[in-house]
C-alpha positions as CSV (number, residue, x, y, z in Angstrom):
1,M,-16.1,-9.7,-7.9
2,A,-14.4,-9.1,-4.3
3,E,-12.0,-6.4,-3.9
4,W,-8.2,-6.8,-3.4
5,F,-8.4,-5.6,0.4
6,E,-11.4,-8.4,1.1
7,S,-8.5,-11.0,-0.2
8,E,-7.0,-12.7,2.6
9,E,-4.0,-13.8,0.8
10,F,-3.3,-10.5,-0.4
11,W,-3.1,-9.5,3.3
12,T,-0.7,-12.7,4.1
13,Y,1.5,-11.8,1.6
14,Y,1.7,-8.1,2.2
15,A,0.9,-7.1,5.7
16,P,4.5,-7.5,6.9
17,I,5.7,-5.4,4.1
18,M,3.1,-2.7,4.8
19,F,3.4,-2.7,8.9
20,D,6.7,-3.4,9.7
21,D,9.1,-2.7,12.5
22,A,8.7,1.3,12.0
23,R,4.9,1.5,11.9
24,W,4.7,-0.7,15.2
25,A,7.4,1.3,16.8
26,E,5.3,4.6,16.1
27,A,2.0,2.8,16.9
28,P,2.0,4.1,20.9
29,D,3.2,7.8,19.7
30,V,0.0,7.8,17.4
31,A,-2.3,6.3,19.8
32,R,-1.6,9.1,22.5
33,L,-1.6,11.8,19.6
34,V,-5.6,10.4,18.9
35,K,-6.2,10.5,22.8
36,E,-4.9,14.5,22.8
37,I,-6.7,15.4,19.6
38,A,-10.0,14.2,20.3
39,G,-9.7,15.2,23.9
40,L,-10.5,11.9,25.2
41,K,-10.4,10.9,28.8
42,E,-10.3,7.2,30.4
43,G,-13.3,5.3,29.2
44,D,-14.4,7.0,26.1
45,S,-15.4,5.1,23.3
46,V,-13.4,4.6,19.9
47,L,-14.1,3.1,16.8
48,D,-11.2,2.0,14.9
49,A,-12.7,2.0,11.6
50,G,-10.2,-0.4,9.9
51,C,-8.2,-1.8,12.4
52,G,-6.2,-4.5,10.6
53,L,-4.1,-6.2,12.7
54,G,-4.7,-4.2,15.9
55,R,-1.8,-2.1,15.6
56,I,-3.4,1.3,16.8
57,S,-6.9,-0.3,18.8
58,V,-4.6,-2.3,21.1
59,E,-2.4,0.9,21.9
60,L,-5.9,2.9,22.2
61,A,-7.3,0.2,24.9
62,A,-3.6,0.4,26.5
63,L,-4.4,4.4,27.3
64,G,-7.4,3.2,28.6
65,L,-9.9,3.5,25.9
66,D,-13.4,1.6,25.2
67,V,-12.0,0.6,21.7
68,T,-14.1,-1.0,18.7
69,G,-11.9,-2.1,15.8
70,V,-14.0,-3.2,12.6
71,D,-12.3,-4.7,9.9
72,I,-13.1,-7.2,6.7
73,I,-10.5,-9.6,7.3
74,Q,-10.9,-12.3,9.7
75,T,-7.1,-13.4,9.9
76,E,-6.5,-9.7,10.9
77,L,-9.0,-9.5,13.1
78,D,-7.9,-12.7,15.1
79,A,-4.4,-11.3,14.9
80,A,-6.0,-8.0,16.8
81,A,-7.6,-10.2,19.2
82,E,-4.2,-12.1,20.2
83,S,-2.4,-8.8,20.4
84,A,-4.9,-7.6,22.9
85,E,-5.1,-11.0,24.9
86,A,-1.1,-10.5,25.3
87,E,-1.4,-7.1,26.5
88,G,-4.1,-7.6,28.5
89,V,-6.2,-5.2,27.4
90,P,-9.9,-5.5,26.6
91,L,-10.8,-4.8,22.3
92,R,-14.4,-5.4,21.0
93,L,-13.8,-6.4,17.4
94,I,-16.4,-6.9,14.9
95,N,-16.0,-8.6,11.3
96,S,-17.8,-6.2,8.8
97,D,-17.4,-3.7,5.4
98,L,-17.2,-0.5,6.1
99,R,-19.1,0.2,3.3
100,T,-22.2,-1.3,4.8
101,F,-21.4,-1.4,8.7
102,K,-23.8,0.0,10.6
103,S,-22.9,0.8,14.3
104,D,-25.4,-0.9,17.4
105,R,-23.6,2.4,19.0
106,L,-22.4,5.7,19.1
107,Y,-18.8,6.5,19.8
108,D,-17.2,9.5,21.1
109,C,-14.4,9.0,18.5
110,A,-13.5,7.3,15.4
111,V,-10.2,7.0,13.5
112,N,-8.9,5.7,10.0
113,L,-5.4,6.2,9.8
114,Y,-2.3,4.8,7.8
115,T,-4.0,5.4,4.4
116,S,-6.7,2.8,4.7
117,F,-9.3,4.9,3.0
118,G,-9.8,5.7,-0.9
119,Y,-9.4,2.3,-2.6
120,C,-13.0,1.4,-3.5
121,D,-14.0,1.4,-7.2
122,T,-16.4,4.5,-7.0
123,E,-15.9,7.5,-4.7
124,E,-19.4,6.8,-3.8
125,E,-18.5,3.9,-2.1
126,D,-15.5,5.9,-0.5
127,M,-18.4,8.4,0.7
128,Q,-20.7,5.9,2.2
129,I,-18.0,4.6,4.1
130,L,-17.6,8.7,5.5
131,S,-21.1,8.4,6.1
132,N,-21.2,5.2,7.7
133,I,-18.6,6.6,10.2
134,A,-20.1,9.8,10.8
135,A,-23.5,8.0,11.5
136,S,-21.6,5.7,14.3
137,L,-20.3,9.3,16.3
138,R,-22.3,10.9,19.0
139,K,-22.9,14.6,18.4
140,D,-19.8,16.7,18.7
141,G,-17.9,13.3,18.3
142,I,-14.2,13.3,17.0
143,F,-13.2,11.5,13.0
144,I,-9.4,11.7,12.4
145,L,-8.5,10.2,9.3
146,E,-5.2,10.2,8.2
147,C,-4.2,9.4,4.4
148,V,-2.2,9.9,1.9
149,S,-3.5,13.0,-0.3
150,R,-3.1,14.2,-3.8
151,E,-0.6,16.7,-2.4
152,T,1.1,14.3,-0.4
153,S,1.5,12.4,-3.4
154,I,2.9,15.1,-5.8
155,K,5.4,16.2,-2.7
156,Y,6.8,12.6,-2.1
157,W,6.4,11.4,-6.0
158,T,9.0,8.4,-6.4
159,P,8.8,6.4,-9.8
160,G,9.5,3.5,-7.5
161,E,12.0,1.9,-5.5
162,E,13.6,-1.5,-3.9
163,F,14.4,-3.2,-0.6
164,D,14.5,-6.1,1.3
165,R,12.1,-6.8,4.1
166,A,10.0,-9.9,5.9
167,G,11.8,-12.5,4.0
168,Y,11.5,-10.8,0.6
169,T,13.4,-8.4,-2.1
170,V,10.2,-6.0,-2.4
171,R,10.5,-3.5,-5.8
172,T,7.8,-1.2,-6.2
173,H,6.3,0.5,-9.1
174,F,4.1,4.0,-9.0
175,E,2.2,5.7,-11.7
176,V,-0.1,8.5,-11.4
177,Q,-3.8,8.2,-13.1
178,G,-5.2,10.7,-14.8
179,A,-4.6,14.1,-13.7
180,W,-3.4,12.9,-10.1
181,E,-7.0,11.8,-9.7
182,G,-5.5,8.1,-8.4
183,L,-2.0,6.6,-8.2
184,S,-1.5,2.8,-9.2
185,S,0.9,0.9,-7.2
186,Q,2.9,-2.3,-7.9
187,W,4.3,-4.4,-5.2
188,T,6.4,-7.5,-6.8
189,L,7.6,-9.9,-4.1
190,Y,10.9,-11.9,-5.0
191,P,12.9,-14.8,-2.9
192,L,15.7,-12.9,-0.8
193,G,18.9,-13.1,-2.1
194,E,17.9,-14.8,-5.7
195,P,18.7,-13.3,-8.8
196,A,17.5,-10.2,-10.2
197,D,15.6,-12.4,-12.8
198,S,14.2,-14.9,-11.0
199,K,10.4,-15.5,-11.0
200,P,8.5,-13.3,-8.4
201,V,6.0,-14.8,-5.3
202,V,3.7,-12.7,-5.9
203,D,2.9,-9.4,-7.9
204,H,0.4,-7.2,-7.3
205,V,-1.6,-3.7,-8.5
206,F,-3.8,-1.5,-6.3
207,V,-5.1,1.9,-7.0
208,Q,-5.6,4.5,-4.4
209,R,-7.8,7.4,-5.5
210,L,-6.0,10.6,-4.4
211,Y,-8.1,13.6,-2.8
212,S,-7.0,17.1,-2.1
213,A,-7.1,17.7,1.3
214,A,-9.4,20.3,0.4
215,D,-12.2,18.6,-1.6
216,L,-12.2,15.7,1.1
217,C,-12.9,18.3,3.9
218,E,-15.8,19.5,1.5
219,K,-17.2,16.3,0.8
220,M,-17.0,15.1,4.7
221,K,-19.3,18.0,5.5
222,K,-21.8,16.3,3.3
223,C,-21.4,13.1,4.8
224,G,-22.5,14.2,8.4
225,F,-19.8,15.9,9.5
226,S,-20.1,19.4,10.5
227,E,-17.1,20.3,10.2
228,A,-13.9,19.4,8.8
229,K,-10.0,20.6,8.8
230,A,-6.9,19.2,7.5
231,Y,-3.3,19.4,8.8
232,G,-0.3,18.4,8.2
233,D,0.7,15.7,10.9
234,Y,-0.4,14.6,13.9
235,D,1.2,17.9,16.1
236,L,-1.5,19.6,13.9
237,S,0.8,21.3,12.4
238,P,-0.5,23.4,8.8
239,Y,-1.1,22.0,5.9
240,D,0.9,24.0,3.7
241,Q,4.6,23.3,2.0
242,N,6.1,21.5,5.1
243,L,3.6,19.0,5.4
244,K,4.4,15.5,6.2
245,T,1.1,13.4,6.0
246,M,-2.6,14.5,5.6
247,V,-4.2,14.6,9.4
248,I,-8.3,15.8,8.7
249,V,-9.9,16.7,12.3
250,A,-13.9,16.6,11.4
251,K,-16.7,16.9,13.9
252,K,-19.7,15.1,13.8
C-alpha cells in the first residue's frame, strides 16, 4: 500500500496550506544560511532530498550552486521546474523515492528541510533514507537536516488550532503517540466561510516519528556520517531550552 506522502491528491490539497506565504518568504534566507553552514562556494553541488515544490532548491540555485532536487511527487517537481524557469536558474530534478534513491554522482552538500523526515512506517526505512543520502555525498560532504524533534514537540506542544488559509478553514488536532515516540496530526479542511458543522472537504491524519536530537545524531553516525551535531536554529545557536527548531549538521 502506498504511503500518504506518495499521493498527488494529498499534496494538491495540503501543499498550499503547509507552504504558505511566510514559508516562501523565508526561503532566500534559509538558502543563504545553508550555503554558509556548509561552506559552499559558487558551482558547488547540492542535493535537495525531498525538494517538493522547489522552495529551497530554486533559491540555492540562485546563489550559484549546482542543485539537484529529488522528490517522489511528479507534480511537485513540475512546479519546481516552472519556478526555476521563471527565476532563470538551472535546476536538475529527479523523480525518485528517497528510500530507494541511488545517486549517479557525489555531492558537496545535501539538505532535507522543513520537517520532511520521520514519516515512514518503520524506523529502518528512515535510516535507509539517511544511508542513501550519506552515500550521495563526497568525503567530508555536509548534510543539513531541519526537522521537528521530540524536544521541539514538547516545547511547542498544542492540542490543535483553527485558521483560514488558501481558501479553506483549517482545523488541526494533535495527539502524542506512546512515550513521545510519535506525533499524530489531523488536518481537516472546511469550505471557507461555511458554518462550523459543514462537511469537511478533506480530512487527513498522519504520524511523524519523533527522534530526540542526541539519538538521531548517534543514528546518523551508523548511517555513514562521521559526525553529527544538533543546533537550535540555522544560526547554529545551542540546542538548549531556547531552541526554535532542530538543525543537525552532519559530515560524511
